[in-house]
N, C-alpha and C positions, 0 to 999 in steps of 0.2 A: 815457737815456744807460745803457750796459751797464757794471756794475763787473766787473773782473776777479777770478776766483777763484784762490786758489792751488792748485796742484797737489794739496796734500794734502786740501784740501777737497773738490775734484773727486771723488778717490778715495772720500773718507768718504761723498759724497752717493751716489755709484753703488753703493758696499757697502751703504749702508743701503736703497736702492731693490732690491737683489738679494736682500737678507736678507728684507725685506718681502714678497717675491713668492712665497716657499715658507712652508710650514706649520712651525710650532714643531717638530714632530717630525722633519721633514727638516732643519730648521736644525741640530738637535742632532746628528743623524746626519752631516751634513756635516763638522762639528767633530771628530768620532770616528772616521770613516771611515779603515781603513788599506789599504794597497796591496794586501795579501793578500785582502783582502775584494772588492775590485775583480776580482782575478784569479778568485777563486770565482763571483763574480756574472756574469763573461764566459761562464765553463765551464759554469754553469748555464742561462743564456740559449742557450747553443750546443746543450745537451741537449735543451731544449724544442724549439728549431728542428728538431733531428734528428727528433724525435719526430713533429712536424706535416710533415715533408719540406718544410721552407720553410728550409733553411739559409742563412744571410746573409753569409757569409764573414767571421766575427767573427775569423779568423785575421790579418787586417788590423790589428786592435788589439794582436796581439802585439808588434810592434816598439816600439810606444809605451808598452805597460806594461814591457816590458824595459829601455828607456832611463830612464822613471821609476823602476824598481828601482834601476838603476844609479845615478842621482843622488838617490836617496830621501834620504841623510843632509843633503845641501845643501838638498833642498826642505824636509825638517823643521825645519832652522834657520831658513830664510827664513820659513816658515808661523808658526814661533814668534814672530817678530818683527813680525807684522802680524796684525790681525784678520781681515782680508779674503782674504789668499793662499791660506788651505785652501779657500775658497770657489771662487775661480778654478780651482784643480784640480779641484775636483769638480763643479762646475755643468754641464760638458757631459755628465756621464754619465747623467743621467735621460733625456736625448734618444736614448742609446743603445736603452734599454728599449723606447721607445713605438714 
């Protein structure tokens, strides 16, 4: 027989598994990353791609980053209210680099 979990325990379990899947230094970085740093990283990636002549249309990220910037105050308040929300916002970013 399966016991049902509360939504809170499901989120806490998922967060714990996500947190455990990254290195401690990356975990700390996730907690302290600001949107300006994401913009800077995207620009740096684009520069490297131009130098290698392998540009990957990072301009598609611009609308996302601009929208995040527009809602940054709201996102900041939400992130302060939970331990896992900052991770949700940041967790896709490492895949962009790879």
